[in-house]
All heavy atoms as TSV, in Angstrom:
chain	resi	resn	atom	element	x	y	z
A	1	MET	N	N	0.903	-1.175	0.028
A	1	MET	CA	C	0.004	0.044	-0.019
A	1	MET	C	C	0.875	1.215	-0.002
A	1	MET	O	O	1.837	1.368	0.810
A	1	MET	CB	C	-0.885	-0.025	1.256
A	1	MET	CG	C	-2.289	0.389	0.985
A	1	MET	SD	S	-3.342	0.175	2.421
A	1	MET	CE	C	-4.465	-1.059	1.794
A	2	ASN	N	N	0.585	2.123	-0.801
A	2	ASN	CA	C	1.448	3.393	-0.870
A	2	ASN	C	C	0.794	4.381	0.003
A	2	ASN	O	O	-0.335	4.246	0.666
A	2	ASN	CB	C	1.507	3.897	-2.284
A	2	ASN	CG	C	0.269	4.423	-2.922
A	2	ASN	OD1	O	-0.607	4.943	-2.288
A	2	ASN	ND2	N	-0.003	4.025	-4.174
A	3	ASN	N	N	1.546	5.538	0.228
A	3	ASN	CA	C	1.001	6.537	1.143
A	3	ASN	C	C	-0.223	7.164	0.807
A	3	ASN	O	O	-1.116	7.505	1.710
A	3	ASN	CB	C	2.134	7.714	1.246
A	3	ASN	CG	C	3.358	7.267	1.943
A	3	ASN	OD1	O	3.351	6.298	2.732
A	3	ASN	ND2	N	4.438	8.002	1.741
A	4	GLN	N	N	-0.602	7.337	-0.497
A	4	GLN	CA	C	-1.904	7.753	-0.860
A	4	GLN	C	C	-3.012	6.826	-0.379
A	4	GLN	O	O	-4.135	7.363	0.014
A	4	GLN	CB	C	-1.956	7.931	-2.425
A	4	GLN	CG	C	-3.255	8.464	-2.947
A	4	GLN	CD	C	-3.387	9.932	-2.571
A	4	GLN	OE1	O	-2.533	10.577	-2.141
A	4	GLN	NE2	N	-4.691	10.447	-2.778
A	5	GLU	N	N	-2.742	5.574	-0.430
A	5	GLU	CA	C	-3.804	4.655	0.015
A	5	GLU	C	C	-3.938	4.645	1.535
A	5	GLU	O	O	-5.011	4.229	2.042
A	5	GLU	CB	C	-3.468	3.217	-0.497
A	5	GLU	CG	C	-3.607	3.057	-1.964
A	5	GLU	CD	C	-3.047	1.768	-2.471
A	5	GLU	OE1	O	-2.027	1.256	-1.960
A	5	GLU	OE2	O	-3.612	1.277	-3.403
A	6	LEU	N	N	-2.993	5.078	2.252
A	6	LEU	CA	C	-3.108	5.223	3.732
A	6	LEU	C	C	-3.792	6.514	4.147
A	6	LEU	O	O	-4.025	6.714	5.380
A	6	LEU	CB	C	-1.726	5.183	4.347
A	6	LEU	CG	C	-1.092	3.843	4.249
A	6	LEU	CD1	C	0.338	3.805	4.797
A	6	LEU	CD2	C	-1.822	2.722	4.852
A	7	PHE	N	N	-4.305	7.325	3.223
A	7	PHE	CA	C	-4.969	8.508	3.567
A	7	PHE	C	C	-6.368	8.171	4.121
A	7	PHE	O	O	-7.115	7.271	3.622
A	7	PHE	CB	C	-5.201	9.392	2.313
A	7	PHE	CG	C	-6.103	10.620	2.529
A	7	PHE	CD1	C	-5.658	11.682	3.169
A	7	PHE	CD2	C	-7.383	10.565	2.082
A	7	PHE	CE1	C	-6.537	12.783	3.370
A	7	PHE	CE2	C	-8.297	11.647	2.267
A	7	PHE	CZ	C	-7.765	12.739	2.897
A	8	PHE	N	N	-6.752	8.747	5.329
A	8	PHE	CA	C	-8.035	8.440	5.940
A	8	PHE	C	C	-8.984	9.536	5.632
A	8	PHE	O	O	-8.617	10.733	5.691
A	8	PHE	CB	C	-7.775	8.285	7.417
A	8	PHE	CG	C	-7.042	7.153	7.879
A	8	PHE	CD1	C	-5.684	7.179	8.168
A	8	PHE	CD2	C	-7.590	5.815	7.851
A	8	PHE	CE1	C	-5.045	6.138	8.535
A	8	PHE	CE2	C	-6.923	4.741	8.317
A	8	PHE	CZ	C	-5.572	4.796	8.651
A	9	THR	N	N	-10.257	9.143	5.307
A	9	THR	CA	C	-11.247	10.191	5.113
A	9	THR	C	C	-11.753	10.677	6.475
A	9	THR	O	O	-11.390	10.094	7.483
A	9	THR	CB	C	-12.554	9.458	4.368
A	9	THR	OG1	O	-13.035	8.524	5.292
A	9	THR	CG2	C	-12.198	8.848	3.047
A	10	ASP	N	N	-12.506	11.779	6.471
A	10	ASP	CA	C	-13.008	12.304	7.716
A	10	ASP	C	C	-13.850	11.282	8.481
A	10	ASP	O	O	-13.819	11.181	9.700
A	10	ASP	CB	C	-13.796	13.496	7.469
A	10	ASP	CG	C	-12.991	14.795	7.083
A	10	ASP	OD1	O	-11.821	14.741	7.391
A	10	ASP	OD2	O	-13.479	15.807	6.475
A	11	ASP	N	N	-14.678	10.549	7.740
A	11	ASP	CA	C	-15.598	9.532	8.358
A	11	ASP	C	C	-14.628	8.423	8.908
A	11	ASP	O	O	-15.006	7.980	10.132
A	11	ASP	CB	C	-16.503	8.853	7.314
A	11	ASP	CG	C	-17.526	9.877	6.853
A	11	ASP	OD1	O	-17.996	10.692	7.657
A	11	ASP	OD2	O	-17.867	9.818	5.645
A	12	GLU	N	N	-13.669	7.998	8.241
A	12	GLU	CA	C	-12.710	6.962	8.871
A	12	GLU	C	C	-11.985	7.487	10.094
A	12	GLU	O	O	-11.865	6.780	11.084
A	12	GLU	CB	C	-11.679	6.582	7.818
A	12	GLU	CG	C	-12.354	5.832	6.633
A	12	GLU	CD	C	-11.393	5.469	5.488
A	12	GLU	OE1	O	-10.295	6.152	5.354
A	12	GLU	OE2	O	-11.628	4.648	4.620
A	13	LEU	N	N	-11.544	8.773	10.005
A	13	LEU	CA	C	-10.882	9.321	11.218
A	13	LEU	C	C	-11.815	9.437	12.359
A	13	LEU	O	O	-11.433	9.099	13.499
A	13	LEU	CB	C	-10.306	10.689	10.833
A	13	LEU	CG	C	-9.043	10.669	10.032
A	13	LEU	CD1	C	-8.747	12.130	9.531
A	13	LEU	CD2	C	-7.834	10.057	10.743
A	14	ASN	N	N	-12.989	9.815	12.143
A	14	ASN	CA	C	-14.058	9.849	13.296
A	14	ASN	C	C	-14.273	8.505	13.907
A	14	ASN	O	O	-14.321	8.321	15.019
A	14	ASN	CB	C	-15.408	10.450	12.770
A	14	ASN	CG	C	-15.349	11.941	12.541
A	14	ASN	OD1	O	-14.482	12.622	13.103
A	14	ASN	ND2	N	-16.130	12.463	11.516
A	15	LEU	N	N	-14.399	7.479	13.080
A	15	LEU	CA	C	-14.499	6.155	13.492
A	15	LEU	C	C	-13.375	5.729	14.361
A	15	LEU	O	O	-13.482	5.117	15.432
A	15	LEU	CB	C	-14.653	5.147	12.241
A	15	LEU	CG	C	-14.937	3.719	12.557
A	15	LEU	CD1	C	-16.270	3.530	13.254
A	15	LEU	CD2	C	-14.896	2.956	11.217
A	16	MET	N	N	-12.158	5.987	13.919
A	16	MET	CA	C	-10.865	5.718	14.639
A	16	MET	C	C	-10.839	6.356	16.090
A	16	MET	O	O	-10.441	5.823	17.037
A	16	MET	CB	C	-9.679	6.059	13.853
A	16	MET	CG	C	-9.510	5.037	12.645
A	16	MET	SD	S	-8.333	5.695	11.438
A	16	MET	CE	C	-6.853	5.668	12.309
A	17	MET	N	N	-11.260	7.669	16.069
A	17	MET	CA	C	-11.309	8.473	17.278
A	17	MET	C	C	-12.248	7.799	18.238
A	17	MET	O	O	-11.959	7.748	19.454
A	17	MET	CB	C	-11.704	9.800	17.006
A	17	MET	CG	C	-10.651	10.695	16.385
A	17	MET	SD	S	-11.141	12.366	16.193
A	17	MET	CE	C	-10.616	12.770	14.507
A	18	ILE	N	N	-13.388	7.296	17.835
A	18	ILE	CA	C	-14.427	6.802	18.743
A	18	ILE	C	C	-13.939	5.497	19.277
A	18	ILE	O	O	-14.163	5.229	20.559
A	18	ILE	CB	C	-15.718	6.459	17.993
A	18	ILE	CG1	C	-16.326	7.882	17.503
A	18	ILE	CG2	C	-16.688	5.632	18.780
A	18	ILE	CD1	C	-17.521	7.745	16.564
A	19	TYR	N	N	-13.265	4.644	18.505
A	19	TYR	CA	C	-12.873	3.304	18.981
A	19	TYR	C	C	-11.399	3.112	19.428
A	19	TYR	O	O	-11.057	2.099	19.865
A	19	TYR	CB	C	-13.242	2.226	17.891
A	19	TYR	CG	C	-14.658	1.990	17.753
A	19	TYR	CD1	C	-15.399	2.677	16.888
A	19	TYR	CD2	C	-15.304	1.035	18.556
A	19	TYR	CE1	C	-16.819	2.472	16.799
A	19	TYR	CE2	C	-16.710	0.872	18.513
A	19	TYR	CZ	C	-17.446	1.548	17.532
A	19	TYR	OH	O	-18.749	1.366	17.624
A	20	ASN	N	N	-10.614	4.165	19.282
A	20	ASN	CA	C	-9.198	4.067	19.666
A	20	ASN	C	C	-8.878	3.872	21.091
A	20	ASN	O	O	-9.241	4.730	21.925
A	20	ASN	CB	C	-8.497	5.353	19.087
A	20	ASN	CG	C	-6.989	5.287	19.357
A	20	ASN	OD1	O	-6.510	4.223	19.435
A	20	ASN	ND2	N	-6.364	6.571	19.318
A	21	PRO	N	N	-8.371	2.718	21.484
A	21	PRO	CA	C	-8.000	2.523	22.810
A	21	PRO	C	C	-6.504	2.900	23.168
A	21	PRO	O	O	-6.010	2.775	24.196
A	21	PRO	CB	C	-8.045	1.011	22.972
A	21	PRO	CG	C	-7.692	0.471	21.684
A	21	PRO	CD	C	-8.251	1.518	20.684
A	22	GLY	N	N	-5.784	3.484	22.015
A	22	GLY	CA	C	-4.459	3.918	22.288
A	22	GLY	C	C	-3.330	3.234	21.546
A	22	GLY	O	O	-2.245	3.786	21.515
A	23	SER	N	N	-3.715	2.222	20.892
A	23	SER	CA	C	-2.606	1.481	20.116
A	23	SER	C	C	-3.290	0.907	18.842
A	23	SER	O	O	-4.556	0.840	18.703
A	23	SER	CB	C	-2.133	0.244	20.882
A	23	SER	OG	O	-3.103	-0.825	20.978
A	24	ARG	N	N	-2.435	0.796	17.808
A	24	ARG	CA	C	-2.804	0.307	16.484
A	24	ARG	C	C	-3.556	-1.126	16.652
A	24	ARG	O	O	-4.595	-1.320	16.187
A	24	ARG	CB	C	-1.755	0.139	15.540
A	24	ARG	CG	C	-2.086	-0.198	14.149
A	24	ARG	CD	C	-0.865	-0.216	13.204
A	24	ARG	NE	N	0.026	-1.349	13.599
A	24	ARG	CZ	C	-0.032	-2.512	13.186
A	24	ARG	NH1	N	-1.003	-2.902	12.408
A	24	ARG	NH2	N	0.805	-3.476	13.606
A	25	GLU	N	N	-2.835	-2.016	17.345
A	25	GLU	CA	C	-3.431	-3.320	17.522
A	25	GLU	C	C	-4.737	-3.333	18.356
A	25	GLU	O	O	-5.630	-4.126	18.038
A	25	GLU	CB	C	-2.363	-4.260	18.174
A	25	GLU	CG	C	-1.174	-4.654	17.259
A	25	GLU	CD	C	-0.225	-5.601	17.908
A	25	GLU	OE1	O	-0.530	-6.133	18.943
A	25	GLU	OE2	O	0.835	-5.838	17.270
A	26	GLY	N	N	-4.713	-2.461	19.316
A	26	GLY	CA	C	-6.018	-2.361	20.082
A	26	GLY	C	C	-7.191	-1.813	19.280
A	26	GLY	O	O	-8.298	-2.269	19.394
A	27	LEU	N	N	-6.846	-0.812	18.347
A	27	LEU	CA	C	-7.904	-0.319	17.523
A	27	LEU	C	C	-8.373	-1.365	16.432
A	27	LEU	O	O	-9.469	-1.509	16.283
A	27	LEU	CB	C	-7.382	0.909	16.829
A	27	LEU	CG	C	-8.393	1.662	15.860
A	27	LEU	CD1	C	-9.645	1.982	16.525
A	27	LEU	CD2	C	-7.709	2.922	15.226
A	28	ILE	N	N	-7.461	-2.140	15.978
A	28	ILE	CA	C	-7.808	-3.280	15.063
A	28	ILE	C	C	-8.754	-4.282	15.705
A	28	ILE	O	O	-9.795	-4.610	15.291
A	28	ILE	CB	C	-6.632	-3.989	14.485
A	28	ILE	CG1	C	-5.828	-3.015	13.542
A	28	ILE	CG2	C	-6.976	-5.240	13.894
A	28	ILE	CD1	C	-4.519	-3.563	13.110
A	29	ALA	N	N	-8.400	-4.463	16.998
A	29	ALA	CA	C	-9.321	-5.529	17.778
A	29	ALA	C	C	-10.648	-4.915	18.020
A	29	ALA	O	O	-11.692	-5.599	17.948
A	29	ALA	CB	C	-8.559	-5.803	19.116
A	30	GLU	N	N	-10.699	-3.546	18.453
A	30	GLU	CA	C	-12.029	-2.965	18.744
A	30	GLU	C	C	-12.876	-2.846	17.516
A	30	GLU	O	O	-14.007	-3.114	17.547
A	30	GLU	CB	C	-11.715	-1.530	19.318
A	30	GLU	CG	C	-11.132	-1.467	20.684
A	30	GLU	CD	C	-12.141	-1.953	21.684
A	30	GLU	OE1	O	-13.351	-1.681	21.629
A	30	GLU	OE2	O	-11.698	-2.564	22.676
A	31	LEU	N	N	-12.280	-2.542	16.405
A	31	LEU	CA	C	-13.028	-2.347	15.174
A	31	LEU	C	C	-13.578	-3.711	14.640
A	31	LEU	O	O	-14.641	-3.860	14.096
A	31	LEU	CB	C	-12.224	-1.711	14.087
A	31	LEU	CG	C	-11.978	-0.170	14.278
A	31	LEU	CD1	C	-11.002	0.448	13.259
A	31	LEU	CD2	C	-13.264	0.642	14.334
A	32	THR	N	N	-12.657	-4.754	14.835
A	32	THR	CA	C	-13.088	-6.045	14.358
A	32	THR	C	C	-14.260	-6.572	15.262
A	32	THR	O	O	-15.171	-7.189	14.731
A	32	THR	CB	C	-11.822	-7.017	14.523
A	32	THR	OG1	O	-10.808	-6.629	13.727
A	32	THR	CG2	C	-12.229	-8.462	14.108
A	33	GLN	N	N	-14.239	-6.346	16.496
A	33	GLN	CA	C	-15.268	-6.731	17.390
A	33	GLN	C	C	-16.597	-5.935	17.123
A	33	GLN	O	O	-17.605	-6.463	16.943
A	33	GLN	CB	C	-14.979	-6.396	18.872
A	33	GLN	CG	C	-16.061	-6.666	19.834
A	33	GLN	CD	C	-16.546	-8.012	19.980
A	33	GLN	OE1	O	-15.804	-8.972	19.702
A	33	GLN	NE2	N	-17.791	-8.259	20.307
A	34	MET	N	N	-16.491	-4.648	16.834
A	34	MET	CA	C	-17.629	-3.804	16.410
A	34	MET	C	C	-18.189	-4.260	15.102
A	34	MET	O	O	-19.465	-4.402	14.967
A	34	MET	CB	C	-17.271	-2.371	16.396
A	34	MET	CG	C	-18.317	-1.350	15.933
A	34	MET	SD	S	-18.506	-1.220	14.177
A	34	MET	CE	C	-17.093	-0.217	13.691
A	35	GLN	N	N	-17.258	-4.577	14.127
A	35	GLN	CA	C	-17.760	-5.011	12.843
A	35	GLN	C	C	-18.572	-6.306	12.899
A	35	GLN	O	O	-19.518	-6.392	12.120
A	35	GLN	CB	C	-16.545	-5.142	11.942
A	35	GLN	CG	C	-16.894	-5.439	10.440
A	35	GLN	CD	C	-15.703	-5.524	9.622
A	35	GLN	OE1	O	-14.679	-6.231	9.981
A	35	GLN	NE2	N	-15.720	-4.974	8.390
A	36	SER	N	N	-18.170	-7.162	13.794
A	36	SER	CA	C	-18.905	-8.427	13.928
A	36	SER	C	C	-20.278	-8.295	14.459
A	36	SER	O	O	-21.170	-9.169	14.279
A	36	SER	CB	C	-18.122	-9.423	14.835
A	36	SER	OG	O	-18.308	-9.033	16.176
A	37	GLN	N	N	-20.625	-7.115	14.987
A	37	GLN	CA	C	-21.938	-6.923	15.473
A	37	GLN	C	C	-22.908	-6.063	14.564
A	37	GLN	O	O	-24.042	-5.776	14.936
A	37	GLN	CB	C	-21.855	-6.151	16.859
A	37	GLN	CG	C	-21.135	-7.105	17.885
A	37	GLN	CD	C	-20.897	-6.331	19.156
A	37	GLN	OE1	O	-21.453	-5.267	19.481
A	37	GLN	NE2	N	-20.065	-6.915	20.007
A	38	LEU	N	N	-22.356	-5.625	13.405
A	38	LEU	CA	C	-23.139	-4.848	12.463
A	38	LEU	C	C	-24.185	-5.690	11.849
A	38	LEU	O	O	-23.976	-6.886	11.546
A	38	LEU	CB	C	-22.176	-4.256	11.390
A	38	LEU	CG	C	-21.117	-3.274	11.906
A	38	LEU	CD1	C	-20.254	-2.760	10.796
A	38	LEU	CD2	C	-21.780	-2.031	12.602
A	39	THR	N	N	-25.338	-5.008	11.474
A	39	THR	CA	C	-26.327	-5.611	10.845
A	39	THR	C	C	-26.332	-5.207	9.334
A	39	THR	O	O	-25.492	-4.543	8.877
A	39	THR	CB	C	-27.761	-5.216	11.306
A	39	THR	OG1	O	-27.916	-3.825	11.064
A	39	THR	CG2	C	-27.826	-5.403	12.844
A	40	GLY	N	N	-27.192	-5.868	8.549
A	40	GLY	CA	C	-27.295	-5.577	7.131
A	40	GLY	C	C	-27.572	-4.125	6.820
A	40	GLY	O	O	-27.321	-3.724	5.658
A	41	ARG	N	N	-28.185	-3.403	7.788
A	41	ARG	CA	C	-28.503	-2.000	7.528
A	41	ARG	C	C	-27.327	-1.071	7.738
A	41	ARG	O	O	-27.476	0.099	7.499
A	41	ARG	CB	C	-29.683	-1.643	8.582
A	41	ARG	CG	C	-30.926	-2.339	8.302
A	41	ARG	CD	C	-31.989	-2.097	9.283
A	41	ARG	NE	N	-31.948	-0.743	9.911
A	41	ARG	CZ	C	-32.650	-0.358	10.869
A	41	ARG	NH1	N	-33.608	-1.079	11.416
A	41	ARG	NH2	N	-32.528	0.876	11.333
A	42	ASP	N	N	-26.244	-1.570	8.225
A	42	ASP	CA	C	-25.047	-0.789	8.484
A	42	ASP	C	C	-24.011	-0.883	7.363
A	42	ASP	O	O	-22.850	-0.914	7.632
A	42	ASP	CB	C	-24.434	-1.292	9.811
A	42	ASP	CG	C	-25.346	-1.243	11.019
A	42	ASP	OD1	O	-25.981	-0.208	11.176
A	42	ASP	OD2	O	-25.352	-2.233	11.746
A	43	LYS	N	N	-24.421	-0.724	6.132
A	43	LYS	CA	C	-23.596	-0.970	5.061
A	43	LYS	C	C	-22.526	0.011	4.959
A	43	LYS	O	O	-21.231	-0.319	4.683
A	43	LYS	CB	C	-24.338	-0.951	3.739
A	43	LYS	CG	C	-25.227	-2.189	3.507
A	43	LYS	CD	C	-26.086	-2.102	2.288
A	43	LYS	CE	C	-26.978	-3.268	2.126
A	43	LYS	NZ	N	-27.863	-3.217	1.055
A	44	GLU	N	N	-22.777	1.279	5.217
A	44	GLU	CA	C	-21.798	2.362	5.102
A	44	GLU	C	C	-20.741	2.335	6.180
A	44	GLU	O	O	-19.569	2.332	5.979
A	44	GLU	CB	C	-22.391	3.769	5.163
A	44	GLU	CG	C	-21.573	4.777	4.580
A	44	GLU	CD	C	-22.407	6.014	4.181
A	44	GLU	OE1	O	-23.597	6.121	4.548
A	44	GLU	OE2	O	-21.754	6.917	3.584
A	45	LEU	N	N	-21.204	2.000	7.435
A	45	LEU	CA	C	-20.262	1.775	8.556
A	45	LEU	C	C	-19.420	0.538	8.266
A	45	LEU	O	O	-18.225	0.596	8.669
A	45	LEU	CB	C	-21.113	1.638	9.858
A	45	LEU	CG	C	-20.278	1.537	11.116
A	45	LEU	CD1	C	-19.271	2.619	11.299
A	45	LEU	CD2	C	-21.303	1.326	12.363
A	46	ARG	N	N	-19.941	-0.501	7.678
A	46	ARG	CA	C	-19.201	-1.686	7.423
A	46	ARG	C	C	-18.159	-1.346	6.375
A	46	ARG	O	O	-16.896	-1.820	6.454
A	46	ARG	CB	C	-20.097	-2.735	6.885
A	46	ARG	CG	C	-19.414	-4.084	6.586
A	46	ARG	CD	C	-20.326	-5.183	6.031
A	46	ARG	NE	N	-21.474	-5.413	6.994
A	46	ARG	CZ	C	-21.549	-6.164	8.031
A	46	ARG	NH1	N	-20.436	-6.659	8.476
A	46	ARG	NH2	N	-22.599	-6.249	8.716
A	47	ARG	N	N	-18.446	-0.540	5.419
A	47	ARG	CA	C	-17.416	-0.216	4.384
A	47	ARG	C	C	-16.406	0.693	4.993
A	47	ARG	O	O	-15.156	0.447	4.730
A	47	ARG	CB	C	-18.195	0.596	3.279
A	47	ARG	CG	C	-17.338	1.055	2.117
A	47	ARG	CD	C	-18.044	1.645	1.015
A	47	ARG	NE	N	-18.925	2.825	1.462
A	47	ARG	CZ	C	-18.459	4.070	1.672
A	47	ARG	NH1	N	-17.279	4.389	1.483
A	47	ARG	NH2	N	-19.312	5.008	2.105
A	48	TRP	N	N	-16.704	1.621	5.899
A	48	TRP	CA	C	-15.691	2.478	6.471
A	48	TRP	C	C	-14.771	1.509	7.351
A	48	TRP	O	O	-13.556	1.676	7.409
A	48	TRP	CB	C	-16.309	3.516	7.394
A	48	TRP	CG	C	-17.050	4.586	6.682
A	48	TRP	CD1	C	-16.837	5.081	5.373
A	48	TRP	CD2	C	-18.129	5.311	7.181
A	48	TRP	NE1	N	-17.802	5.991	5.116
A	48	TRP	CE2	C	-18.651	6.246	6.201
A	48	TRP	CE3	C	-18.807	5.325	8.419
A	48	TRP	CZ2	C	-19.619	7.112	6.404
A	48	TRP	CZ3	C	-19.774	6.187	8.561
A	48	TRP	CH2	C	-20.291	7.187	7.607
A	49	THR	N	N	-15.373	0.721	8.133
A	49	THR	CA	C	-14.636	-0.253	9.026
A	49	THR	C	C	-13.640	-1.111	8.266
A	49	THR	O	O	-12.504	-1.224	8.632
A	49	THR	CB	C	-15.564	-1.048	9.934
A	49	THR	OG1	O	-16.445	-0.168	10.593
A	49	THR	CG2	C	-14.775	-1.832	10.918
A	50	LYS	N	N	-14.138	-1.691	7.146
A	50	LYS	CA	C	-13.327	-2.491	6.370
A	50	LYS	C	C	-12.026	-1.722	5.836
A	50	LYS	O	O	-10.965	-2.188	5.808
A	50	LYS	CB	C	-14.065	-3.107	5.192
A	50	LYS	CG	C	-13.339	-4.110	4.338
A	50	LYS	CD	C	-14.245	-4.632	3.265
A	50	LYS	CE	C	-13.458	-5.530	2.368
A	50	LYS	NZ	N	-14.258	-6.069	1.319
A	51	SER	N	N	-12.329	-0.503	5.342
A	51	SER	CA	C	-11.318	0.307	4.772
A	51	SER	C	C	-10.239	0.689	5.855
A	51	SER	O	O	-9.083	0.603	5.638
A	51	SER	CB	C	-11.932	1.599	4.137
A	51	SER	OG	O	-10.954	2.522	3.629
A	52	VAL	N	N	-10.716	1.151	7.042
A	52	VAL	CA	C	-9.803	1.473	8.141
A	52	VAL	C	C	-8.987	0.245	8.608
A	52	VAL	O	O	-7.747	0.337	8.683
A	52	VAL	CB	C	-10.603	2.011	9.370
A	52	VAL	CG1	C	-9.673	2.161	10.564
A	52	VAL	CG2	C	-11.229	3.348	9.035
A	53	LEU	N	N	-9.632	-0.970	8.702
A	53	LEU	CA	C	-8.927	-2.118	9.087
A	53	LEU	C	C	-7.682	-2.397	8.075
A	53	LEU	O	O	-6.655	-2.857	8.462
A	53	LEU	CB	C	-9.830	-3.342	9.280
A	53	LEU	CG	C	-10.658	-3.324	10.449
A	53	LEU	CD1	C	-11.772	-4.339	10.436
A	53	LEU	CD2	C	-9.875	-3.402	11.719
A	54	SER	N	N	-8.111	-2.325	6.812
A	54	SER	CA	C	-7.110	-2.565	5.780
A	54	SER	C	C	-5.868	-1.569	5.883
A	54	SER	O	O	-4.755	-2.036	5.731
A	54	SER	CB	C	-7.723	-2.423	4.416
A	54	SER	OG	O	-6.770	-2.531	3.308
A	55	LYS	N	N	-6.208	-0.337	6.122
A	55	LYS	CA	C	-5.186	0.637	6.197
A	55	LYS	C	C	-4.284	0.464	7.461
A	55	LYS	O	O	-3.085	0.677	7.462
A	55	LYS	CB	C	-5.734	2.086	6.153
A	55	LYS	CG	C	-6.269	2.399	4.734
A	55	LYS	CD	C	-7.105	3.670	4.739
A	55	LYS	CE	C	-7.847	3.925	3.462
A	55	LYS	NZ	N	-8.600	5.172	3.424
A	56	LEU	N	N	-5.004	0.184	8.571
A	56	LEU	CA	C	-4.263	-0.083	9.808
A	56	LEU	C	C	-3.314	-1.247	9.725
A	56	LEU	O	O	-2.244	-1.233	10.206
A	56	LEU	CB	C	-5.273	-0.236	10.974
A	56	LEU	CG	C	-6.046	0.950	11.405
A	56	LEU	CD1	C	-7.059	0.503	12.483
A	56	LEU	CD2	C	-5.033	2.065	12.034
A	57	SER	N	N	-3.755	-2.231	9.017
A	57	SER	CA	C	-3.008	-3.553	8.907
A	57	SER	C	C	-1.741	-3.268	8.045
A	57	SER	O	O	-0.773	-3.899	8.219
A	57	SER	CB	C	-3.792	-4.591	8.280
A	57	SER	OG	O	-4.838	-5.013	9.149
A	58	ALA	N	N	-1.840	-2.265	7.077
A	58	ALA	CA	C	-0.763	-1.976	6.253
A	58	ALA	C	C	0.292	-0.979	6.903
A	58	ALA	O	O	1.386	-0.747	6.352
A	58	ALA	CB	C	-1.178	-1.432	4.927
A	59	MET	N	N	-0.021	-0.392	7.996
A	59	MET	CA	C	0.879	0.635	8.540
A	59	MET	C	C	1.530	0.101	9.739
A	59	MET	O	O	1.223	-0.864	10.377
A	59	MET	CB	C	0.109	1.962	8.967
A	59	MET	CG	C	-0.755	1.910	10.095
A	59	MET	SD	S	-1.473	3.522	10.667
A	59	MET	CE	C	-2.063	4.168	9.181
A	60	SER	N	N	2.607	0.733	10.122
A	60	SER	CA	C	3.437	0.377	11.214
A	60	SER	C	C	2.931	1.035	12.508
A	60	SER	O	O	2.119	2.024	12.417
A	60	SER	CB	C	4.926	0.818	11.116
A	60	SER	OG	O	4.977	2.198	11.085
A	61	ASP	N	N	3.349	0.594	13.634
A	61	ASP	CA	C	2.965	1.184	14.965
A	61	ASP	C	C	3.520	2.618	14.918
A	61	ASP	O	O	2.872	3.525	15.591
A	61	ASP	CB	C	3.527	0.381	16.094
A	61	ASP	CG	C	2.710	-0.834	16.260
A	61	ASP	OD1	O	1.522	-0.983	15.894
A	61	ASP	OD2	O	3.350	-1.898	16.790
A	62	GLU	N	N	4.723	2.811	14.438
A	62	GLU	CA	C	5.273	4.210	14.395
A	62	GLU	C	C	4.361	5.123	13.648
A	62	GLU	O	O	4.169	6.322	14.036
A	62	GLU	CB	C	6.627	4.181	13.795
A	62	GLU	CG	C	7.761	3.374	14.759
A	62	GLU	CD	C	7.566	1.864	14.648
A	62	GLU	OE1	O	7.058	1.366	13.657
A	62	GLU	OE2	O	7.976	1.226	15.520
A	63	VAL	N	N	3.886	4.757	12.455
A	63	VAL	CA	C	3.192	5.612	11.639
A	63	VAL	C	C	1.800	5.873	12.367
A	63	VAL	O	O	1.286	6.991	12.423
A	63	VAL	CB	C	2.880	5.117	10.293
A	63	VAL	CG1	C	1.768	5.904	9.509
A	63	VAL	CG2	C	4.097	4.978	9.443
A	64	PHE	N	N	1.186	4.843	12.989
A	64	PHE	CA	C	-0.004	5.014	13.740
A	64	PHE	C	C	0.150	6.046	14.889
A	64	PHE	O	O	-0.780	6.789	15.089
A	64	PHE	CB	C	-0.488	3.636	14.287
A	64	PHE	CG	C	-1.734	3.747	15.138
A	64	PHE	CD1	C	-2.940	3.937	14.592
A	64	PHE	CD2	C	-1.642	3.808	16.581
A	64	PHE	CE1	C	-4.060	3.986	15.339
A	64	PHE	CE2	C	-2.742	3.925	17.363
A	64	PHE	CZ	C	-4.028	4.050	16.695
A	65	SER	N	N	1.241	5.927	15.553
A	65	SER	CA	C	1.501	6.834	16.706
A	65	SER	C	C	1.624	8.227	16.291
A	65	SER	O	O	1.410	9.157	17.071
A	65	SER	CB	C	2.688	6.329	17.549
A	65	SER	OG	O	3.800	6.535	16.795
A	66	SER	N	N	1.885	8.466	15.033
A	66	SER	CA	C	2.005	9.869	14.601
A	66	SER	C	C	0.678	10.487	14.227
A	66	SER	O	O	0.561	11.689	13.918
A	66	SER	CB	C	2.967	10.003	13.330
A	66	SER	OG	O	2.412	9.326	12.210
A	67	LEU	N	N	-0.399	9.649	14.085
A	67	LEU	CA	C	-1.668	10.143	13.731
A	67	LEU	C	C	-2.267	10.928	15.003
A	67	LEU	O	O	-2.079	10.640	16.115
A	67	LEU	CB	C	-2.683	9.015	13.468
A	67	LEU	CG	C	-2.331	8.153	12.229
A	67	LEU	CD1	C	-3.255	6.968	12.161
A	67	LEU	CD2	C	-2.386	8.868	10.934
A	68	GLU	N	N	-2.969	11.989	14.656
A	68	GLU	CA	C	-3.695	12.764	15.669
A	68	GLU	C	C	-5.178	12.337	15.762
A	68	GLU	O	O	-5.929	12.765	14.975
A	68	GLU	CB	C	-3.546	14.239	15.383
A	68	GLU	CG	C	-2.071	14.744	15.416
A	68	GLU	CD	C	-1.987	16.363	15.282
A	68	GLU	OE1	O	-3.010	17.011	15.614
A	68	GLU	OE2	O	-0.971	16.777	14.859
A	69	LEU	N	N	-5.325	11.430	16.723
A	69	LEU	CA	C	-6.697	10.912	16.832
A	69	LEU	C	C	-7.337	11.518	18.107
A	69	LEU	O	O	-7.799	10.791	18.962
A	69	LEU	CB	C	-6.588	9.373	16.927
A	69	LEU	CG	C	-6.082	8.742	15.751
A	69	LEU	CD1	C	-5.902	7.189	15.889
A	69	LEU	CD2	C	-6.913	9.010	14.473
A	70	LEU	N	N	-7.463	12.763	18.132
A	70	LEU	CA	C	-8.117	13.463	19.260
A	70	LEU	C	C	-9.472	13.961	18.802
A	70	LEU	O	O	-9.655	14.507	17.674
A	70	LEU	CB	C	-7.317	14.725	19.688
A	70	LEU	CG	C	-5.794	14.371	20.068
A	70	LEU	CD1	C	-5.035	15.563	20.341
A	70	LEU	CD2	C	-5.794	13.513	21.392
A	71	PRO	N	N	-10.463	13.769	19.641
A	71	PRO	CA	C	-11.768	14.198	19.278
A	71	PRO	C	C	-11.914	15.772	19.150
A	71	PRO	O	O	-11.165	16.439	19.660
A	71	PRO	CB	C	-12.676	13.648	20.364
A	71	PRO	CG	C	-11.869	13.088	21.400
A	71	PRO	CD	C	-10.487	13.089	20.879
């Protein structure tokens, strides 16, 4: 994944701010848990979550720690 693909949309950043426990791996776990509880009506949230999980998996902890995830 290149740097352009690691760009987060405002919706993705908001999702990350809500579920962020303070670490990349923790956020991946929180989003994975949340995603498992989504219903068929949550298509847009499912899409955002899938995209964020993909981007988080492709980045290092160092890059994650440089993100400003403050509400």
